[in-house]
C-alpha positions in Angstrom: -18.9 66.1 -9.9 -17.5 63.0 -11.5 -14.4 62.6 -9.0 -16.8 62.9 -6.1 -19.1 60.1 -7.5 -16.0 57.7 -8.2 -14.6 58.7 -4.8 -17.9 57.8 -3.0 -18.0 54.4 -5.1 -14.5 53.9 -4.0 -15.3 54.9 -0.2 -18.1 52.2 -0.3 -16.1 49.3 -1.8 -13.4 49.7 0.5 -16.1 49.6 3.3 -17.6 46.4 2.0 -14.2 44.9 1.6 -13.1 45.7 5.1 -16.6 44.3 6.5 -16.1 41.3 4.6 -12.6 40.6 5.6 -13.7 41.4 9.3 -16.7 38.6 9.0 -14.1 36.4 7.3 -11.9 36.4 10.4 -14.8 36.0 12.8 -16.1 33.1 10.8 -12.6 31.5 10.7 -12.0 32.0 14.4 -15.3 30.5 15.0 -14.6 27.4 13.0 -11.2 27.1 14.7 -12.5 27.0 17.9 -14.3 24.1 17.6 -11.1 22.5 16.3 -10.2 20.4 13.1 -12.8 18.1 11.7 -10.3 15.7 10.3 -6.7 15.3 11.1 -4.4 13.3 8.7 -0.9 12.4 9.6 1.4 11.2 6.9 5.1 10.8 5.4 6.1 12.6 2.4 8.5 11.3 0.1 11.5 13.1 1.5 10.9 11.4 5.0 9.2 14.6 6.6 6.1 13.7 8.5 3.1 16.3 7.7 0.2 16.8 9.9 -3.0 18.4 8.3 -5.8 19.9 9.9 -9.0 20.7 8.1 -11.8 22.8 9.6 -15.3 23.3 8.8 -14.7 26.7 7.5 -12.7 26.8 4.4 -9.3 26.8 6.3 -6.6 24.1 6.3 -3.4 24.2 8.4 -0.1 21.7 7.9 3.0 21.4 10.1 5.8 19.9 8.5 8.2 17.9 10.4 12.1 17.2 9.6 12.7 13.8 9.1 13.6 11.6 12.2 16.1 10.1 10.5 18.5 10.8 7.3 17.0 9.6 4.2 20.1 6.8 3.8 18.6 5.2 7.2 15.1 5.3 5.7 14.7 1.4 5.3 10.9 1.7 5.9 10.9 3.4 2.0 13.0 0.5 0.8 11.0 -1.9 2.1 7.8 0.0 0.9 9.7 -0.4 -2.4 9.9 -3.9 -2.3 6.4 -4.4 -1.7 5.1 -2.3 -4.3 7.5 -4.1 -6.7 6.2 -7.6 -5.4 2.5 -6.0 -6.1 3.4 -4.7 -9.8 5.0 -8.4 -10.2 1.6 -9.7 -9.4 -0.1 -7.1 -11.8 2.3 -7.9 -14.9 1.6 -12.0 -14.3 -2.1 -11.0 -14.4 -2.2 -9.3 -17.7 -0.5 -12.2 -19.5 2.5 -12.1 -21.7 2.1 -8.4 -22.5 4.9 -6.4 -21.8 3.6 -2.9 -22.9 1.6 -0.7 -20.4 0.3 2.7 -20.4 0.4 5.3 -17.8 -3.2 3.9 -16.7 -2.8 0.1 -16.2 1.4 0.1 -15.4 0.8 0.5 -11.7 -2.9 1.6 -11.0 -2.4 1.2 -7.1 1.0 2.9 -6.7 1.1 6.6 -6.1 2.9 8.8 -9.0 5.9 9.7 -7.0 6.5 6.2 -6.0 9.9 4.5 -6.8 10.7 4.6 -10.7 7.2 6.3 -11.8 9.0 8.8 -13.1 10.1 6.7 -16.1 7.9 6.8 -19.2 6.0 4.0 -20.9 6.3 2.7 -24.4 4.1 4.9 -26.9 4.9 3.4 -30.0 8.0 2.0 -32.4 7.8 3.4 -36.5 10.0 2.4 -39.0 10.0 2.1 -42.7 7.8 -1.3 -42.6 5.5 0.2 -39.7 5.6 3.7 -40.4 2.4 4.6 -38.8 1.3 4.2 -34.7 -1.3 5.8 -32.7 -1.3 6.1 -28.9 -3.8 7.6 -26.4 -1.7 10.1 -24.3 -2.4 11.6 -20.8 -3.8 14.9 -22.5 -4.4 14.1 -26.3 -6.9 11.4 -26.6 -5.1 10.6 -30.0 -1.6 10.7 -30.8 -0.7 9.6 -34.4 3.2 8.9 -35.3 4.1 8.5 -38.9 7.6 7.7 -40.0 8.8 9.1 -43.5 12.1 8.5 -44.8 13.4 11.7 -47.0 16.9 10.8 -47.6 19.6 8.4 -46.8 20.6 10.7 -43.9 17.4 12.0 -42.4 13.8 11.4 -41.7 10.5 12.9 -40.5 8.2 12.0 -37.8 5.2 13.7 -38.2 3.0 14.0 -35.1 -0.8 14.4 -35.2 -2.3 15.4 -31.9 -6.0 15.6 -31.2 -9.0 15.8 -28.8 -7.4 17.3 -25.7 -8.7 16.7 -22.5 -8.4 20.2 -21.7 -7.2 23.5 -22.6 -4.1 23.6 -20.6 -2.7 20.0 -20.5 0.5 18.6 -22.7 2.0 15.6 -23.4 5.9 14.8 -22.9 7.2 12.5 -25.3 10.6 11.3 -25.7 11.9 10.0 -29.2 14.9 7.4 -28.7 16.8 4.6 -30.2 20.6 4.2 -29.4 22.0 6.7 -31.4 19.3 9.5 -31.1 17.6 11.0 -28.1 15.1 14.3 -27.8 12.5 15.3 -25.7 9.3 16.9 -27.3 6.7 18.5 -25.3 3.1 18.8 -27.4 1.0 21.6 -26.1 -1.3 22.2 -28.8 -3.6 20.0 -31.1 -2.9 19.6 -35.0 0.1 18.6 -36.8 3.7 18.7 -35.9 6.6 17.5 -38.1 10.1 16.6 -36.5 12.9 16.0 -38.7 16.0 14.1 -37.7 19.3 14.1 -39.2 21.7 10.9 -39.3 25.4 12.1 -39.5 27.2 8.9 -38.8 27.1 5.6 -40.4 25.9 4.1 -37.0 22.8 6.3 -36.8 21.8 5.7 -40.2 22.4 1.8 -39.7 20.6 1.9 -36.2 17.1 3.7 -37.8 17.5 1.1 -40.8 17.4 -1.6 -38.7 14.8 -0.5 -35.5 13.1 3.1 -36.8 12.7 5.1 -33.7 10.7 4.5 -30.4 8.6 6.8 -28.4 8.3 6.9 -24.8 5.3 8.7 -22.9 6.0 10.2 -19.5 2.9 9.9 -17.3 3.4 12.4 -14.5 4.1 16.1 -13.8 7.5 17.7 -12.8 6.8 17.4 -9.0 5.7 14.1 -8.9 8.8 13.1 -11.0 11.2 15.0 -8.7 9.5 13.3 -5.9 10.0 9.9 -7.6 13.6 10.6 -8.4 14.3 11.4 -4.6 12.3 8.1 -3.8 14.1 5.8 -6.3 17.6 7.3 -5.1 16.7 6.5 -1.3 15.6 2.9 -2.1 19.2 2.2 -3.3 21.5 4.2 -1.5 23.3 2.8 1.1 25.1 -0.6 2.3 27.4 -0.6 -0.7 30.9 -0.5 0.9 32.9 -3.0 3.2 33.3 -0.6 6.0 30.5 -1.2 9.0 31.1 2.2 10.7 30.6 4.7 7.4 27.1 6.5 8.0 25.9 6.8 4.7 27.6 3.7 2.7 28.0 1.3 5.6 27.6 -2.4 5.0 24.7 -3.5 7.3 21.3 -4.3 5.9 18.8 -4.0 8.6 16.7 -7.4 9.7 13.4 -6.4 8.2 14.8 -5.3 5.1 16.4 -8.7 4.6 12.7 -9.9 5.4 11.2 -7.9 2.5 14.0 -9.2 0.2 13.3 -12.4 1.1 9.5 -12.2 0.5 10.1 -10.1 -3.0 12.3 -13.4 -4.0 9.8 -16.0 -3.2 6.7 -13.9 -4.7 8.5 -12.8 -7.8 10.9 -15.5 -8.7 9.3 -18.8 -6.8 12.3 -19.3 -4.8 11.8 -20.2 -1.2 15.3 -19.2 0.8 16.0 -21.2 3.9 17.7 -19.7 7.2 20.9 -21.3 7.7 22.2 -22.2 11.0 25.8 -21.9 9.6 26.6 -18.1 9.1 30.2 -18.2 8.6 32.5 -20.7 6.6 36.1 -20.8 6.8 37.6 -21.2 3.5 41.3 -22.5 3.5 42.8 -20.0 0.8 45.3 -22.8 -0.4 42.4 -24.8 -1.7 40.8 -21.6 -4.0 42.3 -21.7 -7.5 42.4 -18.9 -10.3 38.9 -19.2 -11.9 37.1 -20.3 -9.2 33.5 -18.6 -9.3 31.9 -17.1 -6.5 28.0 -16.2 -6.9 26.8 -13.5 -4.7 23.2 -12.6 -3.3 23.0 -9.5 -1.1 19.5 -8.7 0.4 19.8 -5.1 -0.1 17.1 -4.4 -2.6 19.7 -4.0 -5.6 20.5 -7.9 -6.1 16.9 -9.0 -6.1 15.9 -6.4 -8.6 18.6 -7.8 -10.8 17.8 -11.2 -10.3 14.2 -10.3 -11.1 15.1 -8.7 -14.3 17.5 -11.3 -15.5 16.1 -14.3 -13.9 19.1 -15.3 -12.2 19.4 -16.7 -8.6 22.6 -14.0 -8.0 22.9 -10.5 -8.1 27.0 -10.1 -8.3 29.6 -12.3 -10.1 33.3 -12.8 -8.5 36.1 -15.0 -9.3 39.6 -15.9 -7.9 42.6 -15.2 -9.6 46.1 -15.8 -8.6 48.7 -13.2 -9.4 52.2 -14.4 -8.3 51.0 -16.7 -6.0 48.9 -14.4 -4.3 45.2 -14.8 -4.5 42.8 -11.8 -5.3 38.9 -12.1 -5.9 38.0 -9.8 -9.0 34.2 -8.8 -9.6 32.3 -7.6 -12.6 
């Protein structure tokens, strides 16, 4: 009797499930017959074109097309990187002299998978003189770091995490100085003790001088991978002197030059003037050992070097003669 009742209930349940599936399919077909209510075409960080169609019934369709050009020829991505760097420079200037940023204000208009967004932000520096610091993480609203020296060759970092924003979030912290590097993932609130042992005089001297720093990662794994890929694309290409090699050919496209010129003007305050003379013939006999040649190449990398160092060139070379023969050496 009991088995018959269970069988009947199971049969009714299956019939209801089949009816729901049929109605669900009919609703989807009816929605699809009217076409999508929105269509969006975008380019992902790997160069693929993604077409997304959203229908009135809860249903979406995406078509992913392979890149039209290989990633090393995607100069539009490199140009976008320079534009992003320019915007970030303006943001840095507006924040005054403070170089410290959080995940929220380091680049508020940037996509998490943009160039260099995989890098962490500075969270704290603790040592014997400043043993305690607090940071607001992506997950925990309060993260406290405390430095405790336990011996001449070891120290503890006591980390207290409090007020998580939800039960599934986490914070990833990178502890580092010149001798020690360690990643730690904090899933749970409470106290955590990390004991660092210094087995070399160099490590002991470094901790004694600067203690240890904590850096917080802002994004998730997928966004970090996309950001790494985008970052590589922004700097790959044009690194040889051969014009016909596909991946590392020597030419920089015109609109990449334009983007670099605009970046140098806005970020460094230097207005480059276009010269009518493009090639200058120099008599090699007039070049002597010690003659210096400063190089600036509008390839994305040199302008970033100039921006970071405050220089007006991105590369150093010098003439040297060995047994009377002229060579140009580079740093």
